[in-house]
N, C-alpha and C positions, 0 to 999 in steps of 0.2 A: 504770688509765689508760684502759681501754676502747678499745684499738686495734682497728680492723677487721681481718678476715682479710687476709693478704697477697694481692696480685694472683695469680691462679691461672695455671698454665702456659698454659691456653687463652687467657686474657686477654692475657698477654704475647705469645703467638703472633700475635695480631692486629696487634701493633705491630712485629713482627720485620722487620728489614732484611736482605736477602741480598746478599752480594757477587756479582760476576759468576760466579765459579767455583761458589758455592753455588747460584745459580739454575740453572746448567747441571746441577748434580747433582740438583736438584729435578726437572728435566725427565727425567733418566735414571731416577730413582727412580719417577716416575709410570708408567713402562713396567712396573714390577713389579706395579703395581696394575691393569694391563690398559689403560692409556691410551697409545696410540702417539704418536710424535712428530708425525705428520701430523694426528692428531686434535687435539692441542694447537694446532697451527698453524691448523687450520680454526677452532677456537674463538677464537683470538687475532684472526684476520682478521675474523671476524664481530663481535667486540667493538669493533674499530676502526670498522667500518662503522656499527654501532649508535650509537657515541658521536658520530660525525659527523652522523648523521641527527637525533639529539636536539638538536643545537646549531645546525645550519645548515639552510636551505632548499636544495632542489636547485639546483646550479650546476655549471659545468664543473670537474672535479677532475683534477689530475695526480698520479699516484703515482710518486714517485722510488724505484725498487726497486734494492736492492743485490744483490750476488752470493751472499749467504748466507741464513740463515733469516729475518733481518729483512725481506729482500726478498720471501721467501715469504709472510710475513704480509701484506705490501703487495699481492701478487697476489690473495690471498683477499679482502682488503678491497675491492679494485677490482671483483672478480667480484660481491660482495654489493651494492655500490652500483649497479653496472650493472643487476643484476636488479631493483633497486628503482626503476629509471627515471632514474637520474642519468647525465649525460654524463661518461664517465670515460676517461682515457687512461693508459697506463703507459709510463714511460721507464726503461730498464734500464741499469745500469752493467755493461757486459760483454755477452757474447753469450748468447742464450737457451739455445742448445744446450750451453753450458758449465756451466749450472746442474746441481747434483747433489742427490741425496737428496730430502728433503721439499720443499726449495725448487723442485726440478725438477718434482715432482708438482703443487705449487701453481701453477706457471707453465702446466702443461698444462691446468689447469682454467680458465684465462683465455681467453675466446673471441675477444678482440680482437687487434689488432696490437700489437707491442712496438716502441717507438721507441728510438733510441739516446739516451743521457743527454747533455744539453747545454743551453745557454741557449735555443736555438731550440725545444726541446721545450715550453717554457712556453706558447707560443701564447696561446690564449684562456683559460687556466686562471684560475679565481677562488678556488681553494682547493688547497693542496698537502699531500700526505701524504708525510712524510719517513720512508721505510722503507729507508734506505740502509745504516746501520751499527749503530745501537742501542748497547747498553752496552759491548760487548766491544772497541771500537776501541782500538788501542794506539799509533797514530801519527796525525799531523795529517791532516785531510782536505785533499785536493789535487785538481788536475786538473779533469775535467769535473764531478765531484761538488761541488767547491768553487764552481765557476762557476755551476752551476745553483742552489745554495742562496743565493748572493749575489744572483742575479737575482730570486729569489723573496722577497726580504726584505720587500717591501711587501704580500705576500699573506697571508691567514690560513693558518697552518701547523699541522698535526697531526703530532706526532712519535710514532713507534712505539718503545716501550720507553724511549728517551731521545733527545733531539735529537742528530743525528749530530755528533760532535766533542766530546761530553761524556763524560768518563771515568766509568764506572759506579760505581767504588769510591771515587773522590775528589772528584767534582764539578768537576775541572779541565777547562778548555777546551783541547783539543788543536789549537791553531792558530786554528780558526774553528768556531763553532757557531751555528746559527740560533736565534732566539728564538721558541719555539712558543707558540701560543695554548692548545694542549691537548696533553698527553702521555698516551698510553694505555700503561700498563705492565701486567705480568701477575703474578698470584699474590701477590707482595709488592714493595714499593718496594726500591730500592737506596740506599746512602749518597749516591750522586751526585744523587738527587732532592732531597736536603735540604741538602747542603753547598754553600756558595758557591764559585764563581759558578754552579755547575750549576743550583741551584734557580731562579736568575733567568732561565734559558733555558727552563725547563720549562712555564711558564704553569700552568694548572690541571692537576693530576695525577689521573687516574682509574686505579684499580687494578681490573683485570678478572679475574674468576674464569674460568679456562680449563679447569678440570677436574682440576688437580693436587690430590691428596688432602692434607688438612691433616696427616695422619699423617707425611708426609715431613719435616716440621719436627722431629719427634722424632729422626729419624736424622741430620739435618743439625746440630741443636743450635746455632742462631744465637746470637750473643753481642752483636749490635748491634741497637738498637731505635729507633723514633721515639718521642721523649719524649711522654708523655701519661698520662692517668689509668689506662689499661690496664696501665701499668708499675708502679704503686705505689698504695698506699691511705693516705689521710690519717688521722691520729689523729682519732677521733670520741669526744667525751666522753659518758659514760653518766650515768644518773640519780645514780649514787653519786660522780661525779667532783667534785673541788674543786681549788682552786688548787695545793695541794701534790701532788696526783696528776698534774697536767698538766706537771710539769717546771719547773725553775728555771734559766734562762739567765743568764749573766754576760757583760757587754760591757765591755771595757777602754776607757776614755775618755781621749783625749789632752788636752793643756793648751791648745793653740792652735786647731786645726781641730775645734772641738767639734761642729759640725753633722754630721760623718760618723758618729760614734758615736751621736748622738741619733737619726739616721735609722735606723741599724741596730737600736737598741733598740725603736723603734716598729715596725719590720718584725718583730722577734721577738714582740712583744706581739700584733700582728694575726695572726700565723701560729699563735697559740694557746698559747704558753708560759704556764703558770700564773702564774709570777713572773719578772720581769726585774730584775736588779740591775746598775747601772752603777757601775763603780769610777772615781771622778772625782778628779783632783788637787785639792789644797786651793784653789789659785788659781782654778780653774774650777768648783768645786763649786756656787756659786750659779747659774751658767748652766744646768748640768744639772738641778739641783733645781727651778728655776723652770719649766723647759720640759717636764719629764717627770713629770707628776703621777701617772701610773699605774705608775711604776717606783720601785724602791728605789735611792736614790743614796747611795753610801757614800764617805766621804772617804778619800783616799789621800795620805799624807804622804811615804811612801818605798816603794820597790819591795817591801819585805818585807810591807807592808800588803796587797798584792794576793795574795801567797802565803798569807798568813794567812786572807784572805777565802775562798780556795779550799779550806781545810781542812774546810769543811762539805761532806760528801759529798752532801747534798741538792742542791747546786748542780752539776748534772750535765751542763752543756754550756757551753762558754766560747768567746767570739769575741774575737780580738785582731787589730787592724790598722787599721780605719777611723779616720783622723785621728790615728794613733798617733805619728807621727814616726819618724825613722830612728835614734834614739840607743840607748844601752845599756839604757835603761829598757824599751824595746819588746822587746829581746832577752830581758831578764830576765822580762818578762811571758809571752813565748812559752814559755820554759823552765819557768816555774811552771805554766802551763796543761798542758804536756805531761808534767809529773812526776806527774800524778795520773790516776786512772781517770776515764772519762767522755768525752763528745764534745768535740772541739776543731775550731774553724774558724779558719783563718789567711787573712787578706785584706789587700789594699792594702799599707800600709807594713810590716806584719809579713812579707810575702813578700819585699820588697826587703831588709829588715833581716836576714833569715835566708838570703839567697843565699849558697851555699857552705857553709852550716852548718845545713841543715834537719834537725830532729830525726828520729829513726827513725820509720818509718811506724806508723800506728795502726790499720790495717785498717779495720773498719767504724766506727771512732770518730773518724777524722781526715779533714778536708776542706780542700783548698787551692782558692782561687777566683781564679786569676790572669786578667788580660786578656793580650793577646799580648805586650805589653812586659814585664810582670812574669814571664810564662812564660819569655821569652828570658833574663831575669836568673837564673832558677832552674835552667833546663834547657838542654841544647845539642842537643836532638833536632830533626831536619829532617823535611820531608815535609808531607803534608796534615794538617789539623787532627785528624781522627780518629786517625791513626797517631801523631801527636805526643802527644796526650792519653793514649792507651793506653800508650805507651812511658814517659811520665812517671809514670803511676800504678804501672806494674809496677816501675820502678826505685826509686821513693821509698817505696812501701808506703802512700801516701796516696791517697784518692779525689781526683781532679782535675776541677774544673769550669773548663774553658777558655772564658772568656766571649767573646761576640760575637753578631753577628746569627744565626749558626749555632752556638750554644753546644754544646759537647760535654762530657758527663759521663762519666768513665772510672773504673772501679774497678780495684784491683790485680789482681783475678782475671780481668780481660779483658773484663768486661761494659762496654758503652758505650751511651749514649743521645745522640741528636742532637735538639736543639730547633729547631723551625721556626716558632714562633708569636710571635717577638719583633717587634713593630711598630717602625717607625723612631722613634716618639716616645720610645723608651727611650734615645736618644742624648742624654742630659742628665746633668749633674753630679749625683752622689749616688745614682743609680739602683743602682749596684753595691753601695753601702753597705746599701741596703734589702734587696737580694738576699741578702747575707751574713747580715743579721739574720734574715731569713725562714728561712734554712737552719739557723741555730743554734737558732731557736725550734722548728723541727720535730725537730731532733735531741734537744732537751730533752724532747720528748714521746715519745721512744723510737724514732724512725726511724733506721735505719742511714744512714751518710754518703751512700752512693750514692743511695738512695731519697729522702733528704731534699734532696739537691742537685737531683735531677731534678724533684721536686715543686715545690721553691721556684722553680726556673727557669721551669717551665711556668706556675705561678701568677703569677709576676712578669710574664710576657708577657701573660697574660689580663687582669691588672689594668691594664696600660698600654693595652691595646686597649679596655678598659671606659671609660677616661677619654678617649682619643683625642688629637687635636692640642692643643698647648698644655700638655702634661704637664710637670710638674717633679717631682723626686724626692719632695717632700713629699706629693704626691697619691697615690703608690703605696700606702702602707699603708691609706689611706682607701678605696681601691677594692677591697681584698681582701674585705671582708664580702660585697659583691655577688657576687663570683666564688664564694666559699665557700657562700653560700646556694644558688646554682644546683647546686653539686656535691652538697651534702647533701640537696637536694630530689630529686635524680635517683634 
């Protein structure tokens, strides 16, 4: 089949996401390598100042400084901008003499006055640096901090680590958060940079190297990642490849809503499956056969015909759900797919039909692709999207792709990936059917469920971006070749 080597630990490390606690641990571990907390703070403040200078011309800047290390970063940034000739003022939440540790040392390096935080501090400011709270905030922003941020809402704003009011681990808005033009974070992103609504408040996100050694990731062992090619490797056919070595995907077709399964079949073919068979009911067979010249369309007169079709072990990945309907035949199809070895993807109607009776998990061979409504019918977990997807995967034993503008892919072993490349054009009927087909096509080629789901989700977003406004689901498979050409040429 000619699979490329799996993504290396170093490659995965580039896409690692750190929780607030993990980032705190990274800071502490850096000290074991000889990098003090104040050194990291100096580097962070310098990175903020450099990012501002690259994007704006000199103008009056107001730094909103909090009472902790986020405020310390702000003091250093102010010092650097002032040294570069920018007019800078600092407004502090609290008293300067109450600062402690590295933040106090950073404040001592600031040569100018420190104003009390409030609306009146905005003055002539034409750019604001939000260094109030960062990622570790646990309660809603209030008081003078809230008033100052609301008053600054029409000014360009640079957030330090995360916009104040965004929870670093979940992306939730804690009462209020500004919408930044730029967010400068350090070493690695956090889930809150990618999960909605947090992502909408971050603007452009720049990850700055502040001197934390890459080796600390080995000790932390992050399990969440930003989805992208660093996380997986696509199947790449070699000179000896032929259609039978590239996998054989099967798509179960419904009798009435035939477009869904046909879209899925096209997604599987464009994703590289060597063969795709559609199991079509007698009454709809002509529709499938006429519209899918590149697929094998097999008649299905009774549920047992589908089980018989799957007796051929070369058919190594099966998709049930798009346009399937909610009747007993869909349940029988799921049971037949799960009764054999190989990959299984359950989507759409199959998820609803199996609510309360989901088959036992399949580890690396099983993928569920619910949107939020289907997820709620299958599982009762609450919380943010990352936590819910992980809990569902752990409880069910299936890899779970929780679809949305911030899709989360979670494996039963705790690994998770968050996708942030889905453009709004994907909000169109049938796009999820194409995604499910792409995933089963990749699983047919030997990718495990987690990697296949992550790759399919990312490719799906890139294909939609390639087309742009006016996208309909039928366009997605036709955009995949352009995306794949770029990847294989890299």
